[in-house]
Rosetta silent file (secondary structure, phi, psi, omega in degrees, C-alpha in Angstrom):
SEQUENCE: MNKTFVHAETLLRRHYGLSHGEWKSHRYDVKTLAHLEEHEVNEQAFAHLCKYGFGKNQSAADADEFCFYRVCLQDDRILNAVERAHSFIKLHPLMLYIATHELVHIIRFNRGESQFNAPWEEKTKEEDTVHAITRSILQPVAHQGLNLVLDCFSDQYHIGDICN
SCORE:     score description
SCORE:     0.000 S_00000001
   1 L     0.000  -41.566 -179.401   90.516  120.959   81.696 S_00000001
   2 H   -59.220  -43.295  179.549   91.390  124.530   80.692 S_00000001
   3 H   -61.647  -35.958  179.789   89.513  125.946   83.705 S_00000001
   4 H   -64.902  -43.956  179.083   91.446  123.618   85.987 S_00000001
   5 H   -69.486  -34.823  175.699   94.816  124.857   84.709 S_00000001
   6 H   -63.647  -43.134  177.268   93.641  128.491   84.929 S_00000001
   7 H   -61.213  -45.891  178.843   92.629  127.858   88.552 S_00000001
   8 H   -61.533  -42.002  177.416   96.011  126.239   89.257 S_00000001
   9 H   -58.130  -44.799 -179.865   97.811  129.193   87.620 S_00000001
  10 H   -60.468  -44.932  178.906   95.913  131.610   89.869 S_00000001
  11 H   -63.409  -41.025  179.588   96.864  129.637   92.973 S_00000001
  12 H   -69.904  -39.647  177.247  100.517  129.486   91.927 S_00000001
  13 H   -59.738  -42.781  179.277  100.674  133.185   91.068 S_00000001
  14 H   -65.205  -46.410 -177.547   99.320  133.952   94.538 S_00000001
  15 H   -62.305  -44.370 -176.944  101.685  131.495   96.254 S_00000001
  16 H   -92.196   -1.995  179.798  104.805  132.732   94.444 S_00000001
  17 L    65.969   37.869 -178.239  103.750  136.406   94.314 S_00000001
  18 L   -94.715  139.249  171.806  103.894  136.517   90.505 S_00000001
  19 L   -75.443  167.792  177.353  102.187  139.143   88.397 S_00000001
  20 H   -59.217  -40.966  179.099  100.176  138.045   85.386 S_00000001
  21 H   -65.047  -41.189  177.964  103.072  139.195   83.161 S_00000001
  22 H   -64.136  -36.565  179.407  105.647  137.282   85.202 S_00000001
  23 H   -61.923  -36.862 -176.621  103.511  134.160   84.930 S_00000001
  24 L   -61.503  -19.867  178.673  103.569  134.375   81.126 S_00000001
  25 L   -73.071  -12.118  178.665  107.333  133.702   81.164 S_00000001
  26 L   -95.052   83.023 -172.949  106.554  130.141   82.306 S_00000001
  27 L   -78.299  131.834  176.852  105.648  128.730   78.897 S_00000001
  28 E  -158.308  161.773  168.178  103.785  125.457   78.709 S_00000001
  29 E  -135.957  169.204 -176.576  101.034  123.656   76.895 S_00000001
  30 E  -127.301  132.037  176.795   98.827  120.729   77.840 S_00000001
  31 E  -129.373  145.594  174.121   98.050  117.695   75.715 S_00000001
  32 L   -97.186  169.879 -173.776   95.857  114.699   76.383 S_00000001
  33 H   -50.729  -40.982 -177.749   96.661  111.138   75.393 S_00000001
  34 H   -62.215  -21.414 -175.639   94.935  111.379   72.003 S_00000001
  35 H  -113.186    9.701 -178.915   97.310  114.201   70.997 S_00000001
  36 L   -87.249  148.132  170.412  100.580  112.940   72.472 S_00000001
  37 L   -75.061  161.807 -176.884  103.575  111.769   70.502 S_00000001
  38 H   -55.210  -42.605 -178.119  104.728  108.226   71.219 S_00000001
  39 H   -71.915  -10.012  179.957  107.607  109.391   73.448 S_00000001
  40 H   -92.830   -6.896  179.296  105.172  111.507   75.505 S_00000001
  41 L   -83.345  133.942 -178.385  103.065  108.528   76.588 S_00000001
  42 L  -138.153  117.367 -177.572  103.868  107.253   80.071 S_00000001
  43 L   -88.292    8.140 -177.957  102.087  104.284   81.578 S_00000001
  44 L  -105.926   -9.155 -170.527  103.538  104.939   85.040 S_00000001
  45 L  -142.302  164.102  173.625  102.027  108.341   85.870 S_00000001
  46 L   -75.848  -32.249 -178.887   98.940  110.535   85.617 S_00000001
  47 E  -159.040  158.799  172.887  101.000  113.237   83.932 S_00000001
  48 E  -154.802  166.245 -178.480  104.570  114.104   83.162 S_00000001
  49 E  -105.153  141.595  166.322  106.555  116.932   81.647 S_00000001
  50 E  -119.760  144.508 -179.703  108.495  117.053   78.432 S_00000001
  51 E  -112.472  133.028  179.318  110.791  119.972   77.700 S_00000001
  52 E  -125.824  136.009  179.471  111.215  121.374   74.215 S_00000001
  53 E  -125.301  147.245  178.102  113.738  123.995   73.178 S_00000001
  54 E  -135.511  133.196  176.691  114.117  126.102   70.076 S_00000001
  55 L  -125.789  165.663 -178.961  117.036  128.307   69.159 S_00000001
  56 L   -59.040  -41.252 -178.294  117.783  130.631   66.271 S_00000001
  57 L  -104.215    4.585 -179.230  120.372  128.245   64.841 S_00000001
  58 L    58.440   22.543  175.866  118.855  125.081   66.315 S_00000001
  59 L   -89.059  164.880 -178.410  122.175  124.287   67.964 S_00000001
  60 L   -59.403  -37.210 -179.007  122.424  122.848   71.451 S_00000001
  61 L   -67.800  -34.925 -178.640  123.685  126.165   72.819 S_00000001
  62 H   -81.900  -14.706 -175.396  120.748  128.080   71.349 S_00000001
  63 H   -60.752  -25.658  179.361  118.131  125.582   72.507 S_00000001
  64 H   -79.566   -9.153  179.777  117.970  127.329   75.879 S_00000001
  65 L   -61.015  -40.971  179.041  116.984  130.634   74.265 S_00000001
  66 E  -140.153  119.439  175.301  113.378  129.547   74.070 S_00000001
  67 E  -135.181  156.145  172.072  111.956  126.536   75.808 S_00000001
  68 E  -144.052  161.272 -179.123  108.558  125.390   76.824 S_00000001
  69 E  -110.691  145.107  173.757  107.184  122.474   78.736 S_00000001
  70 E  -111.639  123.103  171.452  104.439  120.135   77.683 S_00000001
  71 E   -84.296  113.280 -177.074  102.203  118.714   80.377 S_00000001
  72 E   -99.175   97.790 -179.350  101.413  115.268   78.991 S_00000001
  73 E   -78.574  128.578  176.470   98.182  114.133   80.598 S_00000001
  74 L   -97.606   73.352 -169.702   97.677  110.400   80.657 S_00000001
  75 H   -63.605  -24.012  175.610   93.910  110.786   80.798 S_00000001
  76 H   -63.809  -41.764  178.595   93.264  107.059   80.475 S_00000001
  77 H   -69.941  -38.998  179.304   95.091  106.520   83.770 S_00000001
  78 H   -63.270  -50.226 -178.885   93.404  109.527   85.389 S_00000001
  79 H   -64.756  -35.986  177.354   89.914  108.403   84.395 S_00000001
  80 H   -63.801  -40.787  179.035   90.693  104.836   85.445 S_00000001
  81 H   -64.639  -41.691  178.283   91.754  106.041   88.907 S_00000001
  82 H   -63.970  -42.946  179.891   88.549  108.065   89.284 S_00000001
  83 H   -64.344  -43.500 -179.633   86.487  105.072   88.164 S_00000001
  84 H   -66.832  -29.842 -179.337   88.282  102.681   90.531 S_00000001
  85 L   -82.549    0.603  179.309   87.806  105.088   93.457 S_00000001
  86 L    52.825 -121.447 -174.090   84.062  105.052   92.752 S_00000001
  87 L   -90.359   -0.029 -175.412   82.440  107.969   94.509 S_00000001
  88 L   -78.812  -50.571 -177.284   85.428  108.931   96.674 S_00000001
  89 L  -100.891  124.944  179.263   87.756  110.648   94.221 S_00000001
  90 L  -100.333  152.299 -176.085   86.233  113.194   91.860 S_00000001
  91 H   -62.176  -48.187 -174.840   87.798  114.231   88.568 S_00000001
  92 H   -60.640  -49.065  178.565   88.006  118.000   89.184 S_00000001
  93 H   -61.848  -38.298  178.107   89.909  117.839   92.516 S_00000001
  94 H   -64.416  -43.731  179.005   92.292  115.221   91.114 S_00000001
  95 H   -64.782  -36.699  177.706   92.921  117.324   88.003 S_00000001
  96 H   -63.940  -40.866  177.243   93.527  120.434   90.145 S_00000001
  97 H   -62.695  -47.919 -178.653   96.146  118.517   92.114 S_00000001
  98 H   -61.553  -46.683 -179.499   97.809  117.227   88.944 S_00000001
  99 H   -61.009  -47.447 -179.360   97.766  120.666   87.264 S_00000001
 100 H   -61.676  -45.104 -179.538   99.172  122.411   90.342 S_00000001
 101 H   -58.097  -49.519 -177.868  101.845  119.746   90.780 S_00000001
 102 H   -67.426  -37.117  179.455  103.080  119.972   87.181 S_00000001
 103 H   -70.209  -32.169  173.907  103.049  123.782   87.186 S_00000001
 104 H   -61.430  -43.855  176.286  105.113  123.840   90.405 S_00000001
 105 H   -55.394  -47.563 -177.046  107.718  121.752   88.569 S_00000001
 106 H   -59.887  -45.531  178.690  107.757  124.262   85.697 S_00000001
 107 H   -61.428  -45.664 -178.538  108.276  127.221   88.031 S_00000001
 108 H   -63.888  -39.221  176.640  111.057  125.424   89.892 S_00000001
 109 H   -64.806  -46.805 -177.890  112.822  124.482   86.648 S_00000001
 110 H   -65.012  -30.904  179.359  112.547  127.999   85.258 S_00000001
 111 H   -85.405   -5.699 -178.033  113.880  129.516   88.487 S_00000001
 112 L    77.681   14.666  179.297  116.794  127.080   88.616 S_00000001
 113 L   -77.333  -16.339  177.101  115.554  125.585   91.901 S_00000001
 114 L  -152.539  154.777 -178.907  115.684  122.152   90.299 S_00000001
 115 L  -104.954  129.627  179.777  117.223  120.772   87.140 S_00000001
 116 L   -58.199  -40.992 -177.205  115.052  119.182   84.477 S_00000001
 117 L   -96.894   31.387 -178.875  117.833  116.756   83.516 S_00000001
 118 L   -66.514  156.449  173.849  118.812  115.895   87.081 S_00000001
 119 L   -61.420  157.299 -175.217  119.966  112.385   87.996 S_00000001
 120 H   -52.368  -42.776 -178.631  117.217  109.970   89.059 S_00000001
 121 H   -60.018  -42.325  178.166  118.046  110.310   92.777 S_00000001
 122 H   -68.257  -36.147  178.060  117.612  114.100   92.621 S_00000001
 123 H   -62.977  -37.083  178.158  114.365  113.714   90.661 S_00000001
 124 H   -63.917  -43.953  176.819  112.992  111.541   93.454 S_00000001
 125 H   -64.044  -39.164  178.787  113.826  114.236   96.021 S_00000001
 126 H   -61.581  -41.052  177.592  112.303  116.853   93.711 S_00000001
 127 H   -58.805  -44.108  178.390  109.045  114.881   93.589 S_00000001
 128 H   -61.078  -44.019  179.119  108.875  114.917   97.399 S_00000001
 129 H   -62.462  -45.460 -178.140  109.529  118.664   97.438 S_00000001
 130 H   -67.203  -37.888  174.990  106.915  119.342   94.760 S_00000001
 131 H   -58.251  -46.130 -178.794  104.334  117.184   96.553 S_00000001
 132 H   -63.469  -43.902  178.741  104.890  119.233   99.729 S_00000001
 133 H   -63.896  -43.621 -179.941  104.641  122.558   97.866 S_00000001
 134 H   -59.186  -45.811  178.621  101.527  121.387   96.007 S_00000001
 135 H   -61.888  -41.410 -179.113   99.831  120.433   99.271 S_00000001
 136 H   -67.081  -32.141  177.555  100.726  123.790  100.852 S_00000001
 137 H   -71.509  -40.693 -174.612   99.287  125.655   97.841 S_00000001
 138 H   -84.430  -23.933 -176.146   96.065  123.635   97.792 S_00000001
 139 H   -54.596  -43.738 -179.436   95.451  123.361  101.548 S_00000001
 140 H   -63.639  -22.397 -179.093   93.922  126.869  101.897 S_00000001
 141 H  -109.134    9.930 -175.508   91.320  126.086   99.206 S_00000001
 142 L   -66.721  141.673  173.351   90.775  122.459  100.181 S_00000001
 143 L  -130.379 -177.500 -174.459   87.256  121.118  100.435 S_00000001
 144 H   -53.020  -48.503 -178.420   86.051  117.573  101.044 S_00000001
 145 H   -63.955  -40.886 -179.779   86.851  116.341   97.515 S_00000001
 146 H   -72.856  -36.828  176.314   90.274  117.965   97.430 S_00000001
 147 H   -59.791  -38.247  176.731   91.116  116.773  100.946 S_00000001
 148 H   -61.929  -41.801  178.138   90.475  113.214   99.781 S_00000001
 149 H   -64.976  -44.894  179.535   92.908  113.728   96.914 S_00000001
 150 H   -60.420  -37.753  178.662   95.497  115.265   99.245 S_00000001
 151 H   -72.584  -46.231 -175.169   95.128  112.272  101.572 S_00000001
 152 H   -71.001  -37.653 -175.270   95.064  109.569   98.899 S_00000001
 153 L  -110.107   61.459 -178.181   97.858  110.914   96.733 S_00000001
 154 L   -89.357 -154.585 -176.008  100.341  111.835   99.400 S_00000001
 155 L   -55.462  -26.692 -174.797  104.081  111.229   99.541 S_00000001
 156 L   -81.530   -9.578 -174.976  103.680  107.556   98.746 S_00000001
 157 L  -107.472  142.505 -176.679  102.049  108.065   95.358 S_00000001
 158 L   -96.964  106.257 -178.349  103.855  108.916   92.123 S_00000001
 159 L   -80.200  -48.472 -171.640  101.985  111.688   90.252 S_00000001
 160 E  -140.879 -179.289  179.986  104.336  112.508   87.458 S_00000001
 161 E  -145.689  169.968 -177.619  107.580  111.974   85.726 S_00000001
 162 E  -127.790  131.840  175.734  109.957  114.096   83.725 S_00000001
 163 E  -136.796  163.654  175.778  111.278  113.376   80.243 S_00000001
 164 L  -142.070    0.000    0.000  113.110  115.323   77.574 S_00000001
């Protein structure tokens, strides 16, 4: 899993023209189902983001001083999808899509291109935008397995969700 997120980071740095140092400002961690808190479990998606903030005084105003995102992988759902797709969908290409998709969200939130706490209607539009960006990032490195993922999990499929 770590290699998949490192690969996704490399693709995003290239796409957005970010240096390694600039990338480090996009703080996140990744947890699998076994390590998620109850509120981080989502039975509707392969992954979703939670945002956590810490401030010097722990007040609402200071919470924006330091924030990070948690990519909450719902690995039971991911593995079930791979199993149901039999030999068509492979785990690594699906995970690369999921990792890239969630990291695009993080960059867009950090840049102010989208709001983490946006109304539901805006979140739906954001998902469409992120799907399109994810496909454009992955298309140059697509191979047979990744092309299947890009085809199967297109605009009509819900990859992730956002919670706080």
